C-alpha positions as CSV (number, residue, x, y, z in Angstrom):
1,M,3.3,-41.5,-6.0
2,R,0.7,-42.2,-8.7
3,P,1.6,-43.4,-12.2
4,A,1.6,-40.7,-14.9
5,E,-1.4,-42.3,-16.6
6,E,-3.5,-42.0,-13.5
7,E,-2.5,-38.4,-13.0
8,H,-3.3,-37.7,-16.6
9,E,-6.8,-39.2,-16.1
10,L,-7.4,-37.2,-13.0
11,V,-6.5,-33.9,-14.8
12,V,-8.5,-34.8,-17.9
13,A,-11.6,-35.7,-15.8
14,A,-11.4,-32.4,-13.9
15,A,-10.8,-30.4,-17.1
16,N,-13.8,-32.1,-18.8
17,A,-16.1,-31.5,-15.9
18,T,-15.3,-27.8,-15.8
19,E,-15.1,-27.1,-19.5
20,E,-18.2,-24.9,-19.8
21,E,-17.2,-22.7,-16.9
22,R,-13.6,-22.5,-18.1
23,M,-14.7,-21.5,-21.6
24,K,-16.7,-18.6,-20.3
25,L,-13.5,-17.2,-19.1
26,T,-11.0,-18.2,-21.7
27,L,-13.3,-17.2,-24.6
28,Y,-14.6,-14.0,-23.0
29,R,-15.3,-11.6,-25.7
30,S,-13.4,-13.7,-28.2
31,D,-14.3,-11.4,-31.0
32,N,-12.5,-8.5,-29.3
33,E,-8.7,-8.5,-29.6
34,D,-8.4,-6.0,-26.7
35,F,-9.1,-9.0,-24.4
36,A,-6.5,-11.3,-25.9
37,L,-4.1,-10.9,-22.9
38,F,-6.9,-11.4,-20.4
39,R,-8.0,-14.6,-22.2
40,R,-4.4,-15.9,-22.3
41,S,-3.9,-15.2,-18.6
42,A,-7.2,-16.8,-17.7
43,M,-6.4,-19.9,-19.7
44,R,-3.0,-20.3,-18.0
45,Q,-4.3,-19.8,-14.5
46,C,-7.4,-22.0,-15.0
47,G,-5.1,-24.7,-16.1
48,E,-2.8,-24.2,-13.1
49,L,-5.7,-24.3,-10.7
50,T,-7.3,-27.4,-12.3
51,V,-4.1,-29.4,-12.3
52,A,-3.2,-28.5,-8.7
53,L,-6.5,-29.5,-7.3
54,A,-6.9,-32.6,-9.5
55,L,-3.5,-33.9,-8.3
56,G,-3.9,-32.7,-4.8
57,N,-0.9,-30.3,-5.1
58,K,-0.5,-26.9,-3.5
59,I,-1.9,-24.2,-5.7
60,P,1.0,-22.0,-6.9
61,C,1.1,-18.6,-5.1
62,E,0.8,-16.6,-8.4
63,T,-2.4,-18.6,-9.3
64,L,-3.9,-18.2,-5.9
65,K,-3.3,-14.4,-6.0
66,Y,-4.8,-14.2,-9.5
67,F,-8.0,-15.9,-8.4
68,E,-8.2,-14.0,-5.1
69,D,-8.2,-10.8,-7.0
70,W,-10.9,-11.9,-9.5
71,V,-13.3,-13.7,-7.1
72,S,-13.6,-10.5,-5.1
73,D,-14.7,-8.6,-8.2
74,R,-18.2,-7.1,-8.0
75,A,-21.3,-9.0,-8.7
76,G,-22.5,-8.9,-12.3
77,G,-18.9,-8.7,-13.6
78,L,-16.2,-11.1,-14.5
79,G,-16.0,-12.1,-10.9
80,D,-19.2,-14.1,-11.3
81,H,-17.5,-16.2,-14.0
82,F,-14.4,-16.7,-11.8
83,R,-16.4,-17.7,-8.8
84,T,-18.5,-20.2,-10.8
85,F,-15.3,-21.6,-12.3
86,V,-13.6,-22.0,-8.9
87,R,-16.7,-23.8,-7.4
88,S,-16.9,-26.1,-10.5
89,V,-13.2,-27.1,-10.0
90,E,-13.8,-27.7,-6.3
91,R,-16.8,-29.9,-7.1
92,A,-15.0,-31.8,-9.8
93,T,-12.0,-32.6,-7.7
94,G,-13.6,-32.8,-4.3
95,K,-10.9,-30.4,-3.0
96,T,-11.1,-26.9,-1.9
97,T,-9.1,-23.9,-3.0
98,G,-9.5,-22.1,0.3
99,L,-10.8,-19.1,-1.7
100,R,-13.7,-17.3,0.1
101,W,-15.8,-14.3,-0.8
102,P,-18.9,-12.6,0.6
103,E,-22.2,-14.5,0.1
104,A,-23.5,-11.4,-1.7
105,L,-21.0,-12.1,-4.5
106,E,-22.1,-15.7,-5.1
107,A,-22.9,-16.3,-8.7
């Protein structure tokens, strides 16, 4: 069991390393109120994924399902941003989500 300070540092480091990619999702069309629920959901799920991987915990089922749905989205759409975010969290934490998608959809 790690001390809380160490866990905090791990999560902050992962969040800082993925900030640009996360912002592309959580601020998507920020001038459009129609996307407010999407942005709120993306913010929550990005946080859940980042914390889980940073601490080496199991990714919550709801979060995994959320990302599974989005990473399989067509190329040129929001799926590109989700795939980029997932890869950035994996790089930042050195852990894998287990999420896979066809090579043709790589961002």
